[in-house]
N, C-alpha and C positions, 0 to 999 in steps of 0.2 A: 243597809247596803247589801245588794245581792252579788255574790261572786259569780262572774260569768266565765264558765269553764273554757269555752272556745275562744273568747276574747283574750283571756290570760294565756292560753296555749299559743295563739297566734302572736301575741306580744313577745313571748319567750323566744320564738324562733325568728321573729323579725329583728329582735335585738342581736341574737347570735349571728344572723346573716349580715347585719349592718356593722357589727363591731368585732368580728372574728380576728382581724389583724391586731387590734388593741389587746384582746384577750390572749392571743398567742404570744405577743410581746411580753405581757405580764406573767404568763403562766409557764413558759417553756422551761426555765431553769429549775424552779422547785420541782416541776414534774419530772424532769430528767434525773435529778438527784434521787427523788423518791423511787423511780423505776430502777435506777442503778443499785440502790441499797437493797431493794427487794430481790433483784436478780442475783446479787452477790450472796445473800443469805439463803436463797431458796434451795440450792442443791444440798447443803448440809441439813437444812430443816427437813426436807422431804425424805432424805435418806435416813436420818435419825428417827423420824416418825415410823418409817417402815421397819426399822430394827425394833422399835418399841412394840409395834403390833405383833411382830413375830414372837415376842416373849410370852404372849398369851394373856388371859384375863387375870391371872394371879402370879405375876413374876416374883422371883426372889428380890428382896430389897436392894441387894448389891447390884444385881443385873439391871434393875429398873433405874437405879442411880447412874450407872455407867452409860446406859442408853440415853438418858436425859442429858447427861454431861456432854454427849457427842453432838447434840444440836442445840442445847440451851443457850449457848453463846450467840447463835444466829438470831435468836429472838430479840437481842439488844438492837440489832439494826432495824427491825420492824418497829421497835419502840421509838428509835431516833426518827424514823420516817414519819410515824404517827404523831409524835409530840412536837417535832420541830418543823418538818417540811410540809406536812399536811396543813397546818395553820397558815404557813406562808402561801401555799397554793390557794387556799380558800380566800384569804384577804386579797390576794392578787386578782381573783376573779370577781370580787364584789365591790371594790372601792369605786369603780367608775359608775356602775349602775345605781349604787346607793348614795354616794357622795358627789359624784361627778368628777372625781380625781383621776387624772391620767398619769401613767408611769412616765417619769422623766428620763429614766435610764432604759437601756434596751432589754432589761430583765428586772424581776423583782426578787431581791434576796436580802431581806431584813427581818429582824425579829424584835418588834416593838410592842407597844401596849395592845394594839389590835390583835396581833398574833397570840399574845399571852392570853387575852380574853377568849379567843377562839379555842385555844388549847384547853383552857379550864372548862369552858362550857361543853366542849365535846367530851371531855373526860367525865364530867358530872352527868351529862345526858346518858352516856353508855352505862354509867354506874346505876342510874335510875332504871334503865331497861333491865339490868341484871337483877336489881332488887324486886322489880315487878314480877319477873320470871320466877325467882326463888319463892316469894310470898305466894304467888299463884300456884306453884307446884305443891307447896305445903297445904294450902287450902284444898286443892284437888285431892291430895292424898288422904286428908281427913274425911272429905265427903265420900270418896271411894270406899274407905273403910266402913263408914256408916251404912252406905247403900249395899255393901257386900252382905250385910245381915239379912237383907231381903232378896239377895241374889241378883242385884243390879249394879254390882261394883264396876264391872267393865264398862257399862253404858255411862255410869256417872263419871268415870275417868275420862271417857271420850268427850262427853259434853263439857266437862270442866276444862279440859285441855283446849277445846275450841273456844271457850269463853275467855281463857287467858290470852289466847292469840288475838281475839277481837279487842280486848282491853289494850294489849300492847300496840296493836295497829292504830287504835284510836289515839293513844298517847303520842305515837310517832307522827301522826297527821297533825295533831294539835301543836307539836313542837317543830313542824317542818319549816317554819320561818325563823328558826333560832339564829342561824349564822347571820342573815341580813339584819335581824334585830340587834345582834351584838355590834355590828358595824355602824348601824344607824344611831343607836342610843349610847354607844361607848360603855355599856354595862355587860353583865353576863347574859342578859337577854331573855331569861326564862319567863319572867312575869310578862314582859312585853310580847313575846312570841305567843304565849298562852292566851293573852288577852286579845291579840289580833285575830285569832282563829276561833273566838268564842261563838261567832255566828258563821253559818255556811260551811262548817267543817266537813259536812257530808259532800258538798260540792267540791271542796278542796281535795277530798279523797278521790273523787272522780277525775279531777285534774291530774293528780299524781298517777292514776292508772293510765291516762293518756300519755303522760311523759314516759311511763314505763314501756309502753308500746313502741316508743322510739329508741329508748336506751337498750332494751333487751336484744333486739336484732343487731344493734351496733356492737354490743359486747360479744355476741355470738360470732360476728364477722371478724372482729379484731382478735379474738382468742383463737381463731382457726389455726394460725401458724404454730401456736403452742399445743393445740389439741391434736393436730394430725399425727405427729410422731408417736403419740401415746394412745391413739384411738383404739388400737387392738387390745391393749392392756385395760383400758377403761371399760370396754364392752365386756371383757372377760370377768369383771368384778362380780363376785357372788357374796351375798350378805352373810351366808353361813360358812364362808371360807376366808378367814383373815389373810391367808397367804396371797390371795388374788389382789386384795387391797394393797398389801405390802409390795407386790410386784408392780402395781400401777405407780405407787409413790417412787419406787426405785427408778422406773422408766422415766417418770417426770423429772426426777433429780438429774438423770443423765442427759435429758433433752435440754435442760437449762444450764448445762456446763458450757462455758465459752468454747470448748474444743468441739462441741457437737456441730453437725452440719447446719442445722436450722436455727442456731442460737441467735444470730444477729437479726434475722427476720423476726423472731419472737420478741427480741429486745425492742426493736422498732415498733412492733405492734403494741407492746405494753406501754411504751412511751406515749404513743398516739391515744391509746385507750385511757390513760391517766388524765391527759388533757381533756379529751372529748367528754368523758363521763362527768368529771368534776365541773366542767364548763356548763354542760346542760343542766345538771342538778342544781348547781348554785345559782345560775341565772333564773331557772324556774322557781326556785325558792325566793329569790329577790323580787321577781314579778308578783308572786303571791303575796309577799310582804307589802309591796307598794299598793296592791289592789285592796288588801284587807286591813291595813293599818289606818290610823287616822290621817296619815300623809296621803294615802290613796283616796280616802273619802273626801279630802279637801281639794284634791287635784282636779 
């Protein structure tokens, strides 16, 4: 079977255009809670990170501990968002296109077997990416040390780092149908997703590049309300001056405080962004799954 990039791309946006009311009905509440949790935690997180940066590269243990304690609690809300409400949002966006199930209530807010499997598969997938990066860095370090004997250590490190990025990208493409596979097979989906992309994975990579051309401008537009108040601090960042990075993070924390003038516009933009990006990515993934799995071949 040949994966047709343009056909899949057209099918993705035809589904989004035809079913956006259903997707909005299913996704709005978990997206709203996710955005609210992130906005609640963001000021403390960014302010604490700024304080940590200002401590310098070798802070005293007591100072580092105090700085981390000032924002460590805010990370809990990101964990709650990622482990509880992200799976809800993912399941809400995929049940109709994969199983034909429509939400009976005016929102989706449940945590059952599907959500648990999505949470587990997402956690394991990210763990695999971390392992690939760590192993890749170790291999690159060894090769760079060997090639340093002949004066080519820098080149070897650059080539090795590029190779690690290619392997990571290849793995991500091969696993890009993971969540639809979870919903379709009621398993963790790794074997099924990997098998579905064994052929035409290069065409699938091209498909995701096209999807990226849609998502990136969308993100840029919707992030504008958050970016404008801190644009000056962001432009002023200098890689050799940590204080400029700290100033940007402090400005970002202040802009995300509910008392700031542009907070509610930024909050609305984050809510819309959460729905839009997850809808596009998940539906694109589901279309790829249906085209590349045995279900797609027999359709």
